[in-house]
Every structure is written in structure tokens, then in C-alpha cells.
VOZAMI-113917 format. One record per atom (N, C-alpha, C): residue in one letter; x, z, y. Coordinates in steps of 0.05 Angstrom, whole numbers, plus 5000, padded with zeros to 4 digits. Atoms other than C-alpha are relative to their C-alpha. Example, Ala and Ser with C-alpha at 12.3 -4.5 7.8 and 13.67 -1.06 7.14 Angstrom:
<recs>
A501850004976A524651564910A501850005024S498449994976S527351434979S498550145022
</recs>
This chain:
<recs>
M497949834990M197752025189M501950074978A498049955021A204252125152A499850294990A500149725009A203552885151A497650054982D502349975017D196552835121D500549904972D499450105027D199052405064D501950184985V498249815013V204752885050V498550254992N501649765007N199953475052N498349954975R501750075023R195453115002R501750014974R498350005023R201353014955R501050284992L499049735006L203753734961L497850204992S502149805005S197154104960S497449894988G502450125011G191953614936G497749995021R502149994979R188153705002R500849815023S499650184978S187353185057S497950045021L501949974978L184053305124L498549745004L501350254995L182652565133L498149924977R501650095023R179952435062R497950214992D501849795010D176753105044D498250115021E501649884979E174153335112E499949815024P499950204978P173052705154P498450095025W501649914977W167653035197W501550225016R498449794986R172253625212R502249865016F497950154985F177653125232F498849885025I501250124977I172852765279I499450225021G500649784982G170653435308G502650105014L497549924989L177953635318L500949805021A499250204981A179352975353A498450025025A501749974976A173453065400A500850255016A499249754986A175453785415A502849975013S497450054990S182553545426S500049865027V500350134975V180353085482V499350205022V500749794981V177053665518V502350195006W497849814998W182854125504W502249905018W497950104984W188153675534W499149935028T501150054973T183553495592T500350245017L499649754985L183954225613L502850015012F497249994990F191554155620F500549785020E499850204979E190853505658E498850105026A501149884976A186353875706A501950205013V498049804990V191554435713V502349855013N497750154989N196953905725N499449885027L500650094973L193253665786L501050205021R498849794983R195654325816R503050024996L497149965006L202454365781L501649755007G498550244996G204653635786G502549984983N497749995017N209353735727N500649744985W499550255014W208453045696W498149785013Y501750224991Y205752355714Y500549774981Y500050225019Y204551695678Y500849745015V499150254988V207751015690V499449774981M500450255014M206650295668M497450014982D502549995014D199450435648D498549745002H501550255000H194149905637H498849965028P501150054973P191849565702P497050065003Q502949954998Q184449655685Q499350294995M500649725002M181750345697M498450084975L501649955024L176550305641L501850024975L498349995024L181950145590L501950245001R498449754998R186250715618R498450244990A501749785009A180351175605A499750014970V500250015030V179450935534V502750074987G497449935011G186950985522G500550305002G499749724997G186751695548G498550154978V501649885021V181251885499V501549984973L498550045025L185251585441L502550184999A497649845000A191651935462A499550294998F500749715000F188552615476F498950094973S501349925025S184752605410S502050064978T498049965021T191252635370T501350285001V498449754995V193853305398V499350214979L500749785018L189953815357L500349924971P499550085027P189753415292P502949994992G497250015006G197153295297G501350274996L498949735002L198754025308L499150134974L501049875024L194254265251L501149874974E498850135023E196953745203E502950094996T497249915001T204053945220T500250294991Q500149725008Q202354685213Q499550024970A500650005028A199354535144A502549904984L497650115013L205654135126L502150224997V498149785001V210154725144V499350204978E500949815021E205955175099E500349884973N499850135026N205654675042N502949974990L497150025007L213254605044L501150284992G499149735008G213655355032G501750145020W498349874979W217155515097W498650245012L501149764987L216156215126L497450094989R502549925013R210856365075R499450295004R500349714996R211957115082R502050095020V498249894980V214857425144V498850285007R501049734996R213858175142R501150135025V499349854975V213858575207V498650275000V501349744997V211959265228V497149955008P502850054994P204259275228P499350075029L500849964973L201259205297L497750205001R502249814996R196959785319R498449925024W501650124979W191459465359W498050215012T501749814987T187559875410T498449865022R501550114978R182459755465R501749955024H498250034977H187859855517H501749754996K498450245005K192159315484K498349755003E501750244997E186258845482E499649945030A500450044971A184958955557A502649905012G497550104990G192358855570G500549714993C499650285009C192458215529C498349815018L501750174983L186557925569L501149995028A498950004973A189658145634A502549835002L497650175000L196257815615L499249705000G500850285001G192657165598G498949915027A501150074974A188857165663A502249975021T497750014981T195257305702T501649754995C498450245006C198956745666C498649755008L501650244991L193356265684L499850005031F500349994971F192556505756F502549945015L497550034984L199756535779L500949715003P499250284996P201455805764P498249845019L501950144982L195155575801L500550095029A499649904972A196756015861A502849925011W497350074992W204355895863W501349824979P499250175023P205655295818P503049964998D497250065002D212955175836D501650234988A498649775011A214955885816A499150084972F501149885024F210356045758F498949804980Y501250205018Y208655385724Y500650044970P499649965029P211955585657P497950184987L502049815012L206656125647L497549864990T502350155009T201455585637T499949984969W499950055029W203855465566W499950274985G500449755015G201156035524G497950185013S501949834986S196356325576S497350024985F502650005014F190156125537F500150164974F499749845025F192856465474F499150295005F500749724995F192257155506F497150035008L502849984993L185256995530L498249964976I501750085023I182656705464I500350184976E499449865025E186057115410E498550264996P501649765004P182557775423P497249944989W502750085011W175857415411W500349924971N499550085027N178757105348N500250244981R499649765016R180757795323R497350124992R502649885005R173458015327R498249814985H502150185009H169757385307H500949774982A499250245015A173956815277A500850084971R499149965027R175656725204R502950074997E497149955000E183056725219E500950095027S499049894975S186857105272S502950084997F497249914999F194157185289F500250305003L499949714995L192657885313L499450164974R500649875025R189458085247R502349984980D497650035016D195457795211D502150215007L498049814991L200058215253L499250294994E500949735006E195758835242E500650074970S499449965029S196958735167S503049984995G497150015004G204458665179G501049734992E499250275008E204657915167E500249825024A499650184978A207657435218A500549714991G499550275011G208256825172G498349795014P501650214986P202256435202P500949955028L499150034973L204756565272L502649855001C497450145000C211856345256C499749714992R500450285008R209455715220R498849845022T501250144977T205255535280T502149945021L497850054981L211255615326L501849774991V498450225011V215355165281V498649735003A501650254998A209754645279A499949905029G500050084972G209454655355G502649885009A497450114993A216854545362A500449724988A499750265013A216653975311A498449785014C501750204986C210853625346C501249935027G498850054974G214253705413G502349804998I497750185004I220553365388I499049724994L501150265007L216452795357L498749875024W501450124977W212152695419W502049905021E498150094980E218152665465E501749774990T498550235011T221852195418T498449755003W501750244998W216051715416W499749925030N500350064971N215151765492N502449865011Q497650124989Q222351585504Q500149704998W499750295005W221650885475W497449855007A502550134994A214550745500A500249865027R500250134974R212950275557R498250175018T501749814986T206950685580T500850284992K498849745007K209751385584K499550205021W500249794980W209752045620W502950085008I497549924989I215452285664I499650275013Y500349724990Y216753015682Y501350035027T498849914975T218053295751T499750305000V500249715003V219454025735V502150135018P498249894980P222454415793P502250184986G497849835009G229354705777G501249924973F499050075027F230254375708F500249704995E500150295003E230953635721E502749884992E497450115006E238453555709E500649984971W499450005028W238953735636W497649924984R502350115014R234353305594R500749904973I499950155025I233253075523I497749815001F502050214995F229452415529F498950055028E501249964974E224552515586E499750305006M500749724997M223653265575M502550165009P497949814994P227953775612P500550184976L499349855024L231654175559L498450264997A501649755001A228154835577A497149954994G502850065005G221454475572G499250014971F500749995029F221854455496F499150274992L500949735007L220755205497L497050035004G502849984995G213655065519G498349914976F501650115022F211454705455F499150214980P501049795019P211355315408P497750165010P502349864991P206855735452P497649835004F502350184998F202555125465F498649974973A501150025027A201655065390A498350254994L501549755005L199455795386L497350005014E502550004986E194155715440E498249784990S501650215010S191855065410S498650084974V501149915026V190855355340V497950235006A501949794993A187455965372A497449885010F502350144989F182755485409F498349894977V501550115023V180855135344V498650214984R501249785016R179755785307R497650135014A502349894984A175156035363A497649805000L502050204997L171355375366L498549944974E501250095025E170055225293E497650174991P502349855008P165455815277P497549945018L502150064982L161355655339L498849734994A501050275007A160854915320A498550004974E501450005026E158755075249E497250125003R502649884996R153055515273R498149845018A501650164981A150755015325A498349794986R501750205012R144954555309R500849725012I499250274992I145253805318I499749965030R500450044971R142353815388R502150145016A497949854985A147254345410A502649864998R497550155003R153053945382R500049755017L500250234983L150653325418L500350075029A499849904972A149953725482A502950075007L497249934996L157053995473L501749745003A498550254998A159653285461A499649875027A500650124974A156153025523A501450155023T498749844980T158853605564T503049955001G497250065002G165853475539G500749735011L499550274989L165352735555L499850005030G500349984971G162852905624G502450135013L497649864990L168653385635L502349815001Y497850195001Y173552855612Y499749795022A500350214980A170552325658A500550115028L499649884973L170552805718L503050045006V497149954996V177853005708V501549745000F498550255001F180052305690F500049865027V500150144974V177552005755V501850135021R498349854980R181052545795R503049974993A497250015008A187452535754A501149725001D499150275000D187851785749D501149925028A499250074972A188451735825A502650145008V497649854992V194152245826V502349964980T497849995019T198052225761T500849734988V499250275009V198051485743V501449875023D498450094977D203651255788D500549705000S499650295000S204350535765S498649884977V501250165022V201249995722V501849784992Y498350215010Y204449465680Y499249735010R500450284992R205248755706R501949824985P498250205012P208048155669P501749865021V498250134981V213547745701V498449815018A501550194984A208447225725A498650135023E501549864978E205047755768E501850175017I498149854983I211348075798I500549845025T500050174976T210247785867T502550055017L497449974986L216948065892L501849774993L498350225009L220147495853L499149745012P500850274990P220246785880P498149874981T502050125017T214246405854T501149814980E498950205018E218245835825E501650144977A498449865020A222946315788A498350134979R501749865020R217546735756R498349814983T501550195016T213546125736T501849874979R498250135019R219545785703R500850194978L499149815020L221946405668L497850084981S502349945017S215046575642S499449784981S500550235017S214245875615S502149984978L497950015020L220745965577L499950244981G500349775018G218246595542G500750275011L499349744988L220847135589L497650115015T502649934989T213847395600T499950295009S500149714993S215248145603S502650075015P497649914986P220148505650P502250094981E498049905020E223548825590E501449774987R498750235013R224748165556R501849855019L498350144980L227347855620L502650155004L497549854995L232348415632L501849994976Q498450025024Q234648385560Q501349724998A498950285001A235547625564A502249955020L498150044978L239447665629L502050235002A498449765001A243848245607A502949965006T497250064996T250647905613T500449755017R499350234984R254247395656R499549744984E500350245016E254346905599E497149934995A502950055004A246846985586A498849895025I501250104975I245246875659I500849705004E499150284997E249346225659E498449824981R501650165019R245645985597R497249965010W502750024990W238846135626W499949845026S499950164975S240945825692S499749704994A500250285007A241745155658A497349934990S502650075012S235245185619S497750045019A502249954981A231045465676A500249835025G499650164976G233945015730G500250185024L499649814978L235645625773L502950075001S497249944997S242345805801S500550284990V499249745009V246246405777V499350215021E500749814979E245146735844E497150065001E502949955001E237646635840E499350184977L500649845023L237446935770L501050295004C499049734995C241647525793C498050155018V502049874983V236547665848V497550074983V502349955017V230947605797V500450254983R499449785018R234348085750R500150275016T499849764984T235948585805T497350115008Q502649914990Q228948615833Q498250084977T501649925024T225748635763T501050284990A499049745008A230349215746A499050235018L501249804981L227749585808L497150064992V502849965007V220549475786V499750184976V500349845024V221649785718V501650265001H498449764998H226550315742H498250255001R501549755002R223550985720R497049955004G502950064998G216750635718G499049975028L500850034972L216650485792L497549835003G502250184998G211949905784G500149815024L500050214979L210449305828L499250125027E501049904975E206449675881E502150185014R497949834988R211850205892R502449835009A497850174993A217249675891A499549845026Q500750144975Q213549285945Q500250185024R499849824978R213149895989R502950075006L497249964996L220550015978L501349765014A498950254987A222049285996A499550005029A500749994972A218549396062A501950195015L498049824988L223749946075L502949884997G497450125004G229449466057G501350074973V499049925026V230249745986V499249794980R500750215019R230649145939R501750024974D498449975024D235549405887D500650304996R499549725007R237550055853R502450115016A497749904985A244150095891A499150105028T501049914974T240450135957T498350254997L501749775005L235450625928L501750254997A498349775006A241151085906A501150125026R498849904976R243451155978R498050175017W502149864985W236851466001W500050304993N500749725005N235352206008N497150014990P502750015010P229152345966P497950095020G501949914980G225652736021G499549805021A500350204979A226952206073A498649754989L501350225012L224751666024L497050054997A502949935002A218152026010A498649995027A501250004973A216852116084A499649725010A500250274991A218251386098A497749854985L502150135015L213551156042L497350105009R502649894991R208051616067R499249885027R500650124974R208551316137R498849724996G501150275005G206950636106G497050014994S502849975007S200450826072S499850224979A500249785018A199151506041A497549974982T502250015020T194851535978T500050264984P499949775017P192752085930P502450014981R497850025019R198351835885R502650125013D497649904986D203252095938D500150305002R500149704997R201352835930R502750134992F497449895009F207852975892F502249805004L498150234996L211852405922L502950095002E497249904998E218052825938E501250034973R498949965027R218853005865R500549734986R499750265013R217852285841R502349855013A497850134987A222552025894A502750114990S497549885011S227752515868S500749894973V499450125026V227052225798V501149725005W499150274995W227851515825W502949995010V497450014987V233951665868V502150114981R498049885018R237452115818R500849814978D499350185022D237051605762D501249745011A498750234988A238951035809A502950055004R497249934996R245351405825R501450014973A498749985026A246651505751A500349744985R499850265014R245750775732R501049795020P499050214982P249850205762P497949775003D501850224995D246149615792D500449784980P499750215020P244749055742P501949775009C498450224991C248048525786C503050075000N497349915001N254348935789N501149984971Q499150025028Q254548905713Q500549714992V499850285009V253848155708V501649825019S498650174981S257647915769S503049994993
</recs>
């Protein structure tokens, strides 16, 4: 990790090199930690995944690898902010902590967790930060480090550095997600118009409080893990793996909306066309769309592939629909049954009517939040001209 190397150069300490077992423990805890949010998202429906691997087992392994980076990444970034000397001392009026404030803090955390689960469309933003109010009072009493104890001493530096680290990680995560093939897409009620990359602009406000609750979680967990014996640690690991498997099976059926297919497997395309184009090196939908981006390019490929310009235009248009907002082959096939074979036709649909029509065909668990996803498809189809209109 780049941040770990910079931290080693600045402070002489490296989480990966000096504390490899702590790093492994953080990665394992990170899988469980993010799994909790995936479980909550089954109720919220705020994000879903597209162009994932076709095999479920490899999706599960990929999920473990991806989730394991969350906590180590946040802590490395937090350490980097500190090693750079940013916000080292932030003096505030000392917090006067009382039993009543502790009860209020716990009640606030419980409320912030309950309201989104009860009324997700109205209160979903409260999810981010809810665990902080539930965990931090325990940290104040038992953990080695506590944001509340810092505030009681009049020091807000650690809290501010964590907020900055959360914002930085959020920007990096969304930047990487923007250019990925397998990615997540947000369906956040009321905030879908103004986006930076895939994230609605207001959604970036969730990363700093998420960092606070994540660091609080680590601080609460580490003393317990250190005191636990080998058998207890193995039992915790097995419990965490079981929780991940349980949530993964449920979430995979709902939040993985499409899987990746190479050109040779896009059965919407004529068999001869996809066979010839694949043999010429246009094996991925992205490569095909890039190769057929202009009128001149289509004419060149027409000669080498032995396909007419009109045939290639149809191929490009239907491939563009498959990759549009990660629709995928299966969704595109269901749209084709409704007469939707290009983005121009898709743009003319009302999202609610489209969702209802798709459900009449064959409803699946993946369709739980279909109205929101249809809104993403239609909105972006209206914003982007049809490929054939660009090359004709």
C-alpha cells in the first residue's frame, strides 16, 4: 500500500512490515465490518453492483478481498494525515461528560440505526455514523484510545484527522470505482442528479462519519482480541466467516445486478458477427465499442470482418445497451423482449412503467429496487446520445 510506504518513510513505522499479524487481523475484521453495511443495504437499497464475475464462488472470494481493504486503508490514511503533521493540535473547550450524556449518546446511536431500517427512504443518511454513538461510550471506559477522552481533555486533533482520512479515502474509492468494470452504482433517493463520478455529491458527506465509526470499531475490538486466547480467536474468525457467507448469499441475489460477458457470449448479437469480431481481437464489449467509435472505424472493420456497415452499427448499438450503466446481458435480453434494443428507445420509457413491465416478465430478488435502477438506466440514456447516431 502506498500510504504504508509513505508512513514508513515519515515515521519509521510500517503496519505491513512491523505488525503483519495486526494487519491480517484488521483485514479480517474489515470483512465483518463491511458485511454489516451490506446487510443494512438489503433494507436501504442505496447501492448495487454491476459487471461482476459470472461464478458465485469467485464473487464471494472477490468480496472478501475487497471488504478486507476498508479498515486497513482508513487506518493507514489516518496515520498518514498524522505523520504529515496535519491537525496535530486542535484545541477545543473540554467536554464535560456525564451519565446523562452517555445515555443520550447511546440513545442517539440506536435511533440513527433504527430509523433508516424502519423508514429507509427518509432516514438512510443516519446510517453513516450511527455505530460511532453506540461504540464510543464503551471505548471511553475500556479502550486504550477514545475520541471522547480526547474531547474531555480539550483535544479534537485525533477526531479531525480521522474525518480528513475518511474524506480522502472516500474520494479515492469513488475515483477508482469510476474507471472499474466491476463497480457499484448508487440509487440514493433525492440526490441522484448531482454526482461526482458515481457518488451523489451529498453522499461524500458520509465518508468522514464512516471513518469515525470504523476507527471506533477497531479501538473497541483490539483490546478484546488481545485478551482472547487462540481458541476464542478461531471461534471469532469462524463466526465472522459464517456471518459473511450468510449475508453474501442474501445480498448476492439482490445487489449483484449483472455479470460480465465477453462479446462471444452476448447472445443478443448475431452469432456470425460476434464470432468474427471475437476472432479479430474484439473480445470484450469495451474494446468493441472503442474500436467502432467512428464512421471511419466502422468502415475499416466492415472490410476486415466481412460485415456490412449496417450490421456493425447494430452490433455496436446493442453492445452499448448491454454495457449501459452495467445493464448486463440478462437485463438487456429482458429489455429486448419489450422492444428496447438501443439506448434511444430506453430513453423514451418512464422508469416506473419500465420496472413494472420487467417485473411482469419474470420477477426475481434482484428486482426489489428495480424502480430505482430503472431510473438510473433511463436518466443516463437520455443524457447520452445513441452510438449509431454518432457514427451514422
